[in-house]
C-alpha positions in Angstrom: 104.4 132.5 303.8 103.5 129.2 302.1 105.3 130.2 299.0 108.4 131.2 301.0 108.3 128.0 302.9 108.0 126.0 299.6 111.0 127.9 298.1 113.0 127.2 301.3 112.1 123.5 301.2 113.2 123.4 297.6 116.4 125.1 298.4 117.1 122.6 301.2 116.2 119.7 299.0 118.6 120.6 296.2 121.3 121.6 298.6 121.0 118.1 300.1 121.0 116.6 296.5 124.2 118.6 295.7 126.0 117.4 298.8 124.9 113.8 298.3 126.1 113.9 294.7 129.4 115.5 295.7 130.0 112.7 298.3 129.1 110.0 295.7 131.5 111.5 293.2 134.4 110.7 295.4 133.5 107.0 295.5 132.7 106.9 291.7 133.7 109.8 289.5 132.4 108.0 286.4 128.8 107.6 287.5 126.9 109.5 284.8 123.6 109.4 286.8 125.3 111.0 289.8 127.0 113.7 287.7 123.6 114.5 286.1 122.0 114.8 289.5 124.8 117.0 290.7 124.5 119.2 287.6 120.7 119.4 287.9 121.0 120.3 291.6 123.5 123.1 290.9 121.2 124.4 288.1 118.2 124.5 290.5 120.3 126.1 293.3 121.5 128.8 290.8 118.0 130.3 290.9 118.5 131.3 294.6 121.8 133.1 294.1 122.9 136.6 293.3 123.7 137.4 289.7 127.5 136.6 289.8 127.0 133.5 291.9 124.2 132.3 289.7 126.4 132.5 286.6 129.2 130.7 288.4 126.9 127.9 289.6 125.4 127.5 286.1 128.9 127.1 284.7 129.7 124.5 287.3 126.5 122.7 286.4 127.5 122.7 282.7 130.9 121.2 283.7 129.3 118.4 285.6 126.8 117.6 282.9 129.5 117.6 280.2 131.5 115.2 282.4 128.4 112.9 282.5 128.1 113.0 278.6 131.8 112.0 278.4 130.8 108.8 280.2 127.5 108.3 278.3 127.1 110.6 275.3 123.5 109.4 274.6 122.1 110.0 278.2 118.9 111.9 277.4 118.2 113.4 280.8 121.8 114.8 280.9 121.3 116.3 277.4 118.0 117.8 278.6 119.6 119.3 281.7 122.4 120.7 279.6 119.9 122.4 277.4 118.3 123.9 280.5 121.7 125.1 281.8 122.5 126.9 278.5 119.0 128.4 278.5 119.4 129.7 282.1 122.8 131.2 281.2 121.4 132.9 278.1 118.7 134.6 280.1 121.3 136.2 282.3 123.1 137.8 279.4 121.8 141.2 278.5 123.0 141.2 274.9 120.6 139.2 272.7 123.2 138.3 270.1 125.5 136.8 272.7 122.6 135.1 274.4 121.5 133.6 271.1 124.7 131.5 271.0 123.6 129.8 274.2 120.0 129.5 273.1 121.2 127.7 270.0 123.3 125.4 272.0 120.3 124.7 274.3 118.1 123.9 271.3 120.8 121.4 270.0 120.8 119.6 273.3 117.0 119.6 273.6 116.9 118.1 270.0 119.4 115.4 271.0 117.3 114.6 274.1 114.2 114.3 271.9 116.1 112.1 269.5 117.1 109.7 272.3 113.7 109.7 274.0 111.0 110.8 271.4 108.0 110.1 273.6 109.2 112.4 276.5 106.7 115.3 276.7 109.1 117.4 278.8 111.9 117.2 276.2 109.5 118.0 273.3 108.0 120.9 275.3 111.5 122.3 276.1 112.4 122.1 272.4 109.2 124.0 271.4 109.9 126.7 274.1 113.5 127.0 273.0 112.4 128.4 269.7 110.6 131.2 271.5 113.4 131.9 274.0 115.1 134.8 272.1 111.8 136.6 271.9 111.2 136.0 275.6 114.7 137.2 276.4 114.1 140.5 274.5 110.8 141.0 276.3 112.3 140.4 279.8 115.3 142.7 279.2 113.1 145.3 277.6 111.1 145.5 280.9 114.2 146.0 282.9 114.5 142.5 284.4 118.1 142.2 283.2 119.1 145.3 285.2 117.4 144.0 288.3 119.1 140.6 288.0 122.5 142.2 287.8 121.9 144.6 290.7 124.9 146.7 291.4 126.9 144.9 288.7 125.0 147.0 286.2 126.5 150.2 287.5 125.1 153.7 287.9 122.7 153.4 285.0 120.3 151.4 287.2 119.9 154.2 289.8 118.6 156.6 287.1 115.9 154.3 286.2 115.4 153.0 289.7 111.9 154.4 290.2 110.7 153.1 286.9 112.2 149.7 287.4 110.6 149.4 290.8 107.1 150.2 289.5 107.5 147.5 286.9 109.1 145.1 289.3 106.0 143.0 289.9 105.1 142.8 286.3 108.7 141.9 285.3 109.0 139.3 288.1 105.8 137.7 286.9 107.1 137.6 283.3 110.3 136.1 284.6 108.5 133.4 286.6 106.2 132.5 283.8 108.4 132.9 280.7 112.0 133.5 281.5 112.6 130.2 283.2 109.8 128.2 281.7 112.3 125.7 280.2 113.6 125.1 283.7 110.3 125.1 285.4 108.6 122.8 282.9 110.5 119.8 284.3 110.8 120.5 288.0 108.1 118.0 288.9 109.7 115.3 286.8 113.2 116.1 288.0 112.1 116.1 291.6 110.5 112.7 291.1 113.6 111.4 289.5 115.9 112.9 292.2 113.7 111.6 295.0 113.8 108.1 293.6 117.6 108.1 293.5 118.4 109.2 297.0 117.2 109.3 300.6 115.0 112.2 301.8 116.7 115.2 303.5 117.1 115.0 307.2 114.2 116.5 309.2 114.4 119.9 310.8 
């Protein structure tokens, strides 16, 4: 119950952040900080969506973050968020070779973030984890997580392995929580602090 409430609170927080950023964009479309918050909120919200919606939301996040970089190409928190977006996208792609394209992009953005802010532990940690991402991707998809994520989009092949997949579900979910999204999770606390300092708290209730 506590965990569910915590997740729900997080969902509300980032939905509020998204709406606030969307409204601020109308007033000033060239605010790189706001575009970064918008992209970051979309990225966090993507974790609560179905597979197709998640992919769509990640693409939207990438678009906002790329807009922010057009305004300020050296903005390290934007570079870091973009690395996270490409990592998240890669984990949703079953084919490792295709996923590697996004892992490589993510590593480039993490490296740029480190170059701009060398003392930032989150950026350095993300860069370290990025090197292990393809291995983690293979592990997750080997244990059937990829099929679970895609649900019915994966087609009839999932029903044949349904029983096996269900028995491994808890194990796979744990691996997913700990490894699959570690690049995202490693900075949630910092990002929350950053976001909270930039906007009013969500309305009560």
